[in-house]
N, C-alpha and C positions, 0 to 999 in steps of 0.2 A: 852405628850400622845395624839395619834391622836384622832379624834371623833368617830371614829370605834372601835378602841383599849377599848376605856375607858368603855362601856356598858360589853363589855366581862370579862375585869379585876374585874370590880364589881361584876357581877353575880360569876364568880369563887369565889371572898371575900366570898360571899354571904353563898357558895353552901358548903365551904370548914370551914365555922363557927356556921355550925347548927349541933346540937349533932344529929340530925337524919339521917343526911347524913353519918356520922360516924356508928351509929347504922345499917343502911340498907346493906351498904357496908360491914362491919362486917359480917354481913348474910350471905351474899353475897360470901364473901369469904370463908365461912363454906361448901361450895360447895367442896374444896378439902377434906375434914375431911367427908363430905358423902359419896366423891366416893369410900375413902379409906375404910369406914364402908361395903358398897355395896361389895366389893372387898373381904374383912374379910369374910365376913358371905359367899358368894360364895366359898371362899375357904374352910370354915368350912362345908359346905354343902357337898362338893368333896371327903374330907377325911372321911366323914360317908358314902360315896355311896358306893354301890356293883361296882364291875368290870363292872357288866352290865350296871348299871346305868350310871357309869362313860363315858360308850363307845356311849351313847348317849345325855350325858348333852350339853348343849348349853348356850352360857352368850351373853347377849348383851354388849356393849363396857359402862363401869359405865358412861363414859361422855356423851352417846346418853340419858342416865336417868336424871343426875344430872343438865344438863343445864337448866332446867325448875326453878333453884333455883334463878341464877343469873338473867334470862330472867324478872321475876316475882318481885325480888327486884329491880332492874333500874328501868321498868316501875313503880311501888308504889313512889320510888325514885322523878320519874318527875312529879307525881302526887303531891307529897308533898312540890315540889320546887315551883310551879307554884302555888295553892290553899293557901299556907302560905304565899303570896305576900302581904304587904301593901300597902295603896294608896298611901302613901308617895313615894315608886318607880316612880309610874305612874307620880306623881306632879314632881319628879327630872327628869322623864324623858317621857316629854310630847308624843314622839311617840312610841306608843305602840306596833307597830310592831318590834321596833327596840330593844325594851327590851325581846319579844319573840324570835324573830333571836341570841341576846347574850346568852338567856337562852340554845336555840337549839344548838348553837356552843359549847359551854360546857359540856353540856349532851353528843353530838355525841363524844365527845372524852374521858368522862369519862366513857361511856357505852363501847365504843371500847377498854380501856384500861382493863375495869373491865371484860369483857368478853372474852377476849383473854385470862388475865390473869388467872383466874380463869378453865376456860376449857382446856387450854395445862396443868397448872400445877395439875389438876383432872386427866387428862390421862397419865402424867409422873408418879404420885406416885401411883396410881391403879392399871394400867396395870402389872408393874414388880410383883405385889403379886399374879398376876392369873397366870404368865408365866409358861406352862409347863402343866397346867392343862384344862384350855378352849383354844378353837383354836378362837384366834382374830386376824382379819388383821392387820397387821405390822402397827407402828406409823406411819410411814413417807408415808404410803397408806391415811393412814387418816386425814392429814395435811387439805386439801383442804375443807373438813367436819367440820373440827375444825377452821377455820377459816371462813367459813359460820356460823357456831354457835355463834363466837365472836361477828360477824358484826350483828346476830340477836339481842344480848342482846343489842347493841345501838339503833335497831329499836323499841326497848321494851321501853327503856326510853323515845322516841322522842313521843314514840305513848301515853304512859301515860301523858308529858308535853303536846301532842294536845287536848286530851281529858280533863284538867284540863282546859287549856284555855278557851275549848268550855263550860263545866258544871257548872265550878266555884263551884263545889262540892267534898272533897275528897272522901266521901262516894261512891256519886253519879259515879265518875270518877275511883274508883278501883272496883266496881263493874262490870261497863262495860268491863274494863280492865279484868278481870277475867272471865267475859263471854263470851267473843268475844275469848279469848286464851283458855279456857278451857272447857267451858260449851258447846258452839257453834261445836264445832269440834266433841262431842260425840253425839249430837244430828244429825249431820251431817252424821256422821259413820253410822246411822243406818237406812239413807233414802234408799230407793229401787235404783238401778241402771236406769239410766245413774247419778242421782242426787247425790249419794254418790262419786263417781269418782269423777266428775265436779267441787261440790262446797267442796268436800274435799282436792283439790289439790289447790284451792286459800287461804286456812286457813294458819294463819302465822308458824304455826307449822310446816308444811309441805314442805315451800319455803327452809329451809338450804338444805335438802335432795336432793331436784329439782334442786338447783344451782350445785349439784356436780354428778347429775346422778343416786342416790344411787337408789336401788330399796324399795317403800313404800309399797309393796304389804300386806305385813304380820301387817301395821299399820293401824289408823283409817283413815289415809290421804288419797289420790290420788296422782297421778304421773303424769298427763295430761300435766303439763308444760314443755315447753323447759326450760333450763337454762337461757336464756335471758329473757323470759317472768317470770319467777320466781323472777329474780334479779328486774324486774319493780316491779310484786307485791309487793316484800318485800319494796321497794322502797315508794311503793304506803301508806304502814301501817304508815310509818313515817311522811310522806310529806302531804298526804290528810287530815289529823285530825290537823296537826300545820296551814294547810293552813285554814281551815275552823274554828280553834279558832281561829286565827288570825283576821278573817274576824269578827267574835261574838267580841272578846276584843276590836278591835277599834270602836266599835259599840255601847258598852256599856257603862254605869256610871260606874267608880270609886268604 
């Protein structure tokens, strides 16, 4: 095995051997069940509604809501994979940046597969349940956004990994992750214009929709970025924390 592949292989073995990995991925897989439950609840409300209420009923695609589950799961898993590392790893591989790069490579693939798998499965399971009741855009037209959602799950995993490398604290990294992703957008959404639109557009939750040109007018986010700028910002959420975390990791004691 080559020098470049050995760290990747080691990180893959460690990741799949941890009980927390399968626990977190199991919760992420529960996204499909959550989407089905959401669709079932919507159907029950439809069945109990009057004709007038049905005429004005609207429903957000289940996948647009449940995407938060795999995103947060992979972010937390990224934190756990880094903060749970032992000094023995860095003694066996003194080049710490190589360890971080190997972890990032494994997490990029894990996050992408998990994200795409859960979000497409959620759409395929939930949408037929509400067919004929709510007017949802055809799944074929939603594929670009689903791909963007799946990619964002990968970014969350790398973001968690980078924050953990920088802070070396599970609680601290998870707190920053949750705050950055869920608390800050709510604060930004209540700011006066043009700050709400400008800052809301660079929130990580706004980027998948801007990648595909979706209208975010009725959300807490802004939509001021073009698809290329949204892609650049999404990459920044993964690469900047990894770069800063790698810099800190290379300069601290084991």
